[in-house]
N, C-alpha and C positions, 0 to 999 in steps of 0.2 A: 703738688705731688699727690699721687694716688697711694694712699696708705691703708692697708687692710688692718682689721683688728689684730692686736698682738695676741700671741698664744704663748703661754708658759711652756718652755721647752724642757723636756725631760733630759736629764744628764745621761750620758753613756755609762753603762755599768762599769764599775771600777775594777777592770781586769788589770793584771800586772803590767800589760803594755801601756795602758792608759796612765797608771800610777807613775810610770817612768817618764811620761810626757811632761815637759815643762817648756819654758821659752828661754834657752840659754844664750842666744846670739842673734845677730841681725838675720831676719828672714827665717827664724826658727831652727833650721837645720843646715848642714854643711852645703846643701844645694841652694839654700835661700828660697825655698818654694812657698813658705808661709802657710802650708796646709797642716792643720792640727788634727789630732785623733779624738777630739772631744767636741761636744755640741755647745755652742755659745748660749749663754743665758739671755733671757728677754731683757731688753734695755728699759727696765721699769724705773730705775732711780740711779742717781749718782751716789754711790756708797762712800766714795772718798774723793776729796778735792784738796790736793796738797800743792802749794807753791814750791817749785824747785829752782826756778830761775828768778833770782831776786833783782835782776837788772832789766826786766822787761820794759819798764817805762822809758828808760834811757835808750834802749835798743829800738823801741818804736819811734822815738823822736829822731834817731839816726835814720831810720827807714824813711821818714817823711823828708828829711834832707836829701836822701839819695834818690828816691823814686817818686816823691811828691805826695805821698800819703802815709798815714800811720801804718807801718808794716813791720813784721818781725822777720828780718832777713837772716834766718838761722836754721840749722839742722839739729835735731835732737835725737838722743838715743832711744832705742826701743826699751821699754821696761822689761827687765829680766825677771822671770818668774821661776821659783824653785820651791815647789810644794807650798809650805806655809809662809815662805819668805819672798820678798820682792826687793830688787835692787834698782835704784834710779839715781841719775846724776843730780848734782846740786851745783849751782853757779852763783858765786859771790864776787867780792872785789869791787872794782870800778869799771865802767864801760867807756872805751875810747873809740871813736869812729876811725882813728888812724892807727890803732894798734890793739889787736885782740888779746895780746899777752898781759894786759892790765887786769884781766879777769882771772878768777881762781876756780878750778874745777875739783869736785870731789864726788865720791859715790856713797850713797846712803843705803844701808840695809834697813828694811822695814819688816815687821812680822805681824801677821793677823792676830789680833787680840780683841775680844769683846766686840767683834763685828766691824773693826776698823784697823787701819795700818798704824802701828806704833813703831817709832824709830828705835832701832837696836844700837847702831853705831854709824859713824860717818868717817870714811877714809879719805883724807886729803891727799891729792896727788900733786906732783909738780909739773904735770903735763900742761903745755900751752898750745893754743891754736896758732898756726902760722898766719902771717899776713894781716890784712886789715879789711875794713868794709869797702875800701876803694879797690881792693884786689878781687874779692869774691865774697859771697855770702859766708857766714861763719861756719867753719868746718865742724864735722860731727866728732864728738867724744864718745867712744863706745867700747865698754868692757865686754867680757864674755865669761860664762860659767863652764868649767871643765874639770873633770876628775876630782871633785870635792873642793875646789878652790874658785875664787873669783879673780880673774885677771884684768888688770886695769892699766890703761895707757899711762906712760910716764914721760919725763923729759928726755931729750937727747936720743930719741929712738929706742927707749927702754919700755918695759912693762913691769908691773908689780904683780906678784903672786900673793893674794890676800887670803888670810884665814877667815873662813866664813863665820866662825864662832866668835873670835876675838876682834876681828877687824884690823889686825896687824899685818903688815906686808913686808916682803923682801923683794929687792929689785932683781930683775933679769936683764942683763946688759950685754947686747951684742957688740958694743962699741967701747972705746977707751974713755971718752970724756962725757960724763953725764951733764956737766955744766956747759953744754954746747947749745947756745940759744939759736943756732942756725940749723939744727938737726931735729926733725919732728917725726913722732909717731903719727902717721898721716892717714890712717884708715881704722875702721873697726877691726877688732880681733876676731878671726874666724876659727872655728873648731872643726877639725876633720873627723871623719867617722872613727878613726883610731885614737882620737884625743890629741893629735898634734895641733899646735896653734900656728896660725899664719897671720902676718900683718905687714903693712908697707911702711917704709921710712923714706923721707926725702931730706937731703941736705942742700941748703942754698948758700950763696956767698953772703956773709954777714955784712951789715952796715948799709945796705941799699935802702932807698926811699920806698921801694915797693918789692913785693915778692918776686916780681918780674924784672927787677932792675938789671940783673945779670943772669947768665945761664946758671943752671944748677951745678953743684959740685958732683953729686951722685945720687942714686936712689936704689933701694934694696927691697927685695922680698925676704922677710925673715921667717924662719921656722924654729919653733920650740917644741921639743918632744915632751911627752908626759913625764919622762925622767929628768927633764931639765936641760937636755943637750940642745945647744943653740948653733944654728948654721944660717948663713945668709948668702944671697946671690945678687949681684948688681944687675939692674935693668939693662945695662949695656951688654951683658951676656945674653939676656932674654930677648933682645930685639935685634938680632943679626939682620943685616941688609937694609936697615932703616937709614935715613939721611943723618949725617954727622951733625953735631951740635953747631958747627960753624958753616954748614951748607946752606944754600938758599932753597926755600920751599915756596912753591907757588901759593899765593894767597887769594885775594878776592878784589873785585873792583871797589873803588872808594868813592863814597858820596862826596860831592863837591869837587872831585877831580875827574872821574869818569862819567860821561854824560848819561843821564837817565832818559827813558827807561833802559834797563839792562836786558840782555848784554848789549854793549854799545854797538856791536855789529855781529853778524854771524861768525866772523873769524877773530873777534877780539880775544886777547889773552891778558889776564890780570897780571899785576906785578908780583914780585917775590919778596920775601923777608927772610931774615936769619931764622933757621929752624929752632935752635935750642936743642939740647940733649933730650933723648927719650927718658921719661921718668914715670913713676907710678902716678896716675891721676889721683887727686885728693878724694877721700871719702869712699874709695872702692874697697868693699869687704871681699877678699878673695873667696871664690866659690870652689868647693871641692867635690868632685864627682865620686860615686861609689868606688871606682877603680883607683882613686887617689890622685887623679889629675887635678891640678890647681888652675883655675882660670882667673885672670886679672886683666886690667886695662892699663895701657900706657899712652902717653901723648908727648909730642914735642913740647918742650917747656915754653917756647915763645910763640907757638901757633897751635890753635885748637883743632885745625883741620887735618892734622897728621896724627891720627890715633890708630891704635891696634888692639885687637883681642889676642891675648897671649895664653897659650897652654903650657904648663910646666909639669914635668915629672915629679914624683914625690921626693926624689933625690936632688931636686932643684936644678936639674938640667933642662934646657929648652926642649919642648916637644914640637910645637909649631907656633907660627905667628900669622895672623890674618888681618889685612888692612881694613879699616872702616871707610876708606876713601872710594869715591866714584862707584857707588853700589846702586844708586836709585835712578830711575828714568821716569819720574813722575812730576817733572817741572814744567817748563814753558810749553804752552799749547796743549797739554794733556787735559781733557775735560774732567770735571769732578766726577762724572758718571763712570769714568774709566780709571779712577784712582788718582787724578790730579788734584790741584788745590786752587788754581788761579782762574780769574776771568780770562776770556780769549786774548791772545796776543793783540796788542794795540789798544786794548781797553784799559781804563784806570784800574790799577792793581794787577794788571797782566804784564807780560814781558813785552819787549819791543816787537813791533810787527816784523815778521820774517825771521824771528829767532828760531834756533835749532830746536826740534821737538824733544821735550823731556828734560832739558838741561836745567841745572841750578842757574838762575839768571846772574848770580853774583860771581860765578866762576866760568860760565859757558862750557861747563863740563858736567857729566852725570853727577847727581847729588851724592853727598857722603855724610856719614855720621861724624859729628864733631864731639870732642871730649872737653867739657867745661868743668872747671874746679868749683863752680857754683852748684853743681849737681851732686846728688848722692846715689845716682843710678849704680846698680851693682849687677854683675853677671848672675844668671839663674840657670841651673842645670835641670832640664826636664827629664821625665822618666825614660825617654828613649835616647838620652845622652845629648840631645840638642842643647845649645847654649843661646840664651836670649840676653840682649843688652839694650837698654834704653839710651840712645844717643841724642845729642842736640842737633837741630838743623834750623837755621834762621829763615830759609826761603819758603817754608810752609807755615807762615804766621808764627814762627818760633815754637812750633809744636814738637819738633824732633821726630825721630823714627825709632820704632821698636825693631831691632835687627835680630835675625835668627841665623845661627851657624850650626853646622854639623859637628859631631865629636872629632872629626878630622880637620876642621877649620874651613870647610866649604861654606860659602855664603848661600843661604837658602831662601831669603826673602825678607820682606819688611811690612810693617803696618805704620800708618801715618800719624802716630803719636808715640813719643818716647822720652819726653822731657822729665827728668828727675823722678824716675820710677823704677823700682825693683818689682817686676810683675809677679803676681801670684800664680801658682800652678794648682789646678783642681784636677786631681786624678780620679777617674770614674769609668766604670764599664769597660775596662781594657784599653782606654785611651786617656787623653787629658785635654784640659782647656787652659787658656791663659787669660788671667784677669789683669786689666790695666785701667788706669784713669785715661780720659781723653778730653782734655781741655781745649776747646776751640776758642782761643783767646780773643777778646775784643780789645779795642783801643791800641791795636798794633797793625801796621801795614803788612802786606803780604811778604815782601822781601826787602823793603827799604823804609827809611824814616821820613821821606819827603812826601808831604800830604798830596801834592799834585799828581804824583805818579803811583803812590802806594797809600790810598786813603785808609785812615784808621777805622772808619766805620765800614767794617766788612759786610754788614748786613745790606748796606746800600750798594756797595760795589760788587758784591759777590753773594747774592741772596740765596743761591743754591748751596752755599757752604758758609752759613752765617755763624755768629757767635753762639755757643752752646756748651754745656758741660755734662759729660757722660761718665759713667762706669761701664766699661765694655768688656764682654767676654768673647774671646776668639777661640776657634778650634786650633788644633796643633799646627794647621797649615795657615794660620793667621787670617782666616775668614770669620766674619762676625757671626756669632751665635745669638747674642742679644745685647741690648744697650738700655741703660737706665739713665734718664736725664734728670738732673736736679733743676727744679723749677721754682724753688723757694726764692722769694724776693725780699724777705725780711732780714734786716740787719739788727741783731739783738745784742744786749749785754746783760750780764747778771749783776744785780745791785748788791750792796753790802747786806741788806736784809734778806737776800736769797730770792727776791722777786726778779722777774726778767722784763726788761723794757725793749720794745722793738720799733723800728722805723722801716717803712716800705720804701727802700731807696736803691734796690738792685734789680731793675726790670729784666736783666738778662741772667739773673741768678749769680751763683758763686762758683769759682773753680774748686776742684778737689785738691786738697793739700796733703793727702796721704802719699807716702813715698815707699812704703812696704807694709803689707797688711795681713790680717788674719783671714783665712778661709777655714771654716770649721768642718766637722765631719759630714755635715749635710750639704756642703757647698755654699753656705751662706758667707758673704763677705762682710766684714766689719771695717768700715772706712770712715775717715773724718773729712770734713769739708771746711773751706774758709768761712762758711756761714756759722761756724761754731757748733755744728751738730755732728754727732756720731750716728752713722747709719748702719742698720742691719739689712742687707739686700739679699734676698733669696734667689735661687736659680730661676731663670726666666726674666730677671730684672724687676722683681716685685719687692717693694720695700715692706719689710716686716714691721719695722719700728725705727723711730729716731729718738734721740735724746739730746737736748741742748746742754752745752758745757759752760763756757765762760763768756766768750766774746767773738763776734764776727770780726775776723782779723786776717789781713793779707799775709801771704807766704807762711813762714814757720812750718817747714816740711817735717812731718811727724809720722812715724810708724805706729802701728797698733800691735798688741800682744794679747794672749789668752792664757788663763790659768787652767789647771787640771779640773777645777770645779766649774769652768765655763764663764767665769767673770771676764769681762773685757777691759783691758788696760789701754787708755787713750790719752791724748794730750791736747791742750788748747791754751794759748796765751801763757806759756811757761808753767802750766799746772798739770799735774798728774791726776787723771780721773780714773776711777774704777766703776764700771757700770754693770748692773745685773738686777736680779729681783730680790 
């Protein structure tokens, strides 16, 4: 990495607007842009290192069982910053690979005293994560700050209104039965510009061996006003015209059944499966535009390929719905130089010779954005009203696509990375830019898992589009403005005596694990990597400084936050770090 000398960064003058700035929810503001009005401090030292997930070792062992390496397959909340106070989750109980509900969640209030964070109280909630590690990565637990209170997810589709001084809470219940272990508050809580709260709820059939054993019972978008008035709307109302739960939805070709390379022929059509009812995707924090429009994501419960971006009026009536399906033409035969991903048709890693130009080889149709419950991607509203969403797609080395829609639901284009990212928006000079991670993953075939046809060494089979890991800034039209590549090869861990030990064992470097990040007033991005470092990356893709946290560790998708004083709140290995000078 090319790192220039760090410079102590002066703080923005404390105007009333800056004093009002804190970090109250996912992505900072109702639009989830992540752009703060303060300048981040220089990453000179880790001021705080607090363990908040007491089950990390057990979770890492489960990751080894599931993916073959020590990994933390979980999503964590963004630290909420409120002046002198900080709110962060805590996880205790026991960890079971077959049932997330054996764990216990709570929210801890810390206050700055004597240069460190001191615990003020801990609010234990009865919220449980749905499913198990065999269904999806652990869902996110995410409170929000609004009109003088802390709002915390609870059991049975409820939330708690918690007094910030005493840590006592009262339940807000849109449903009749709190003791319903099949109904889940399934998203972060989002706060609208007027203080209204929005979140998603999913109800499944109890007693199944998996979250996907049966179709869902129902799913709702819930609204809670500042006055405490509660309303909700079923996703069945918000998704008119979508396939019914018992309908058949076209799926994809199947390895071991349909001959590789794909598509099996230029006219081949994949089989279909039962769709399942449209429901809220897990982990989707509703985004709210300045005009009050709410944006969220739905998917068919039993197939990830049938997903939709939904716009909802403030009175919870449907505004429009736009499909994520069949939007891309960057598949078979499209050269990398023209926005494609594969080697030529007929070559290892490429589609079958004679395949239709641009199709997803797994469907023989234009590519589409898939909605996986493993992801925490959330819609983002740009200053011009456009909406961005990071969708999954397997056929481009599992990188996904960042999709752009207009405020009226028209599809406007894509960029070839979108997996588990809430992109940041940097507003400047009368326009804006979009910040995203761009992990060009190694050890995964282009579109299938059979080594003969989809070699996992993409550097050998596709050298013009090899393994590499970038932070990328795009203009509003999704054209690259600059890219920063992580070239660190050292895998490090912090010892009990606070020394750091490293091994040079990652020749292709590490992927970025940030899933929503800070962009400060100067346009500097503060993002964390699986190498265990927190990076400050200035405009132009120049690294200002890095600081090592705890452990080089796979997965553990984590957002960053910033305080009014410019301190940076980050996470690594189930620990909360605060970095600054």
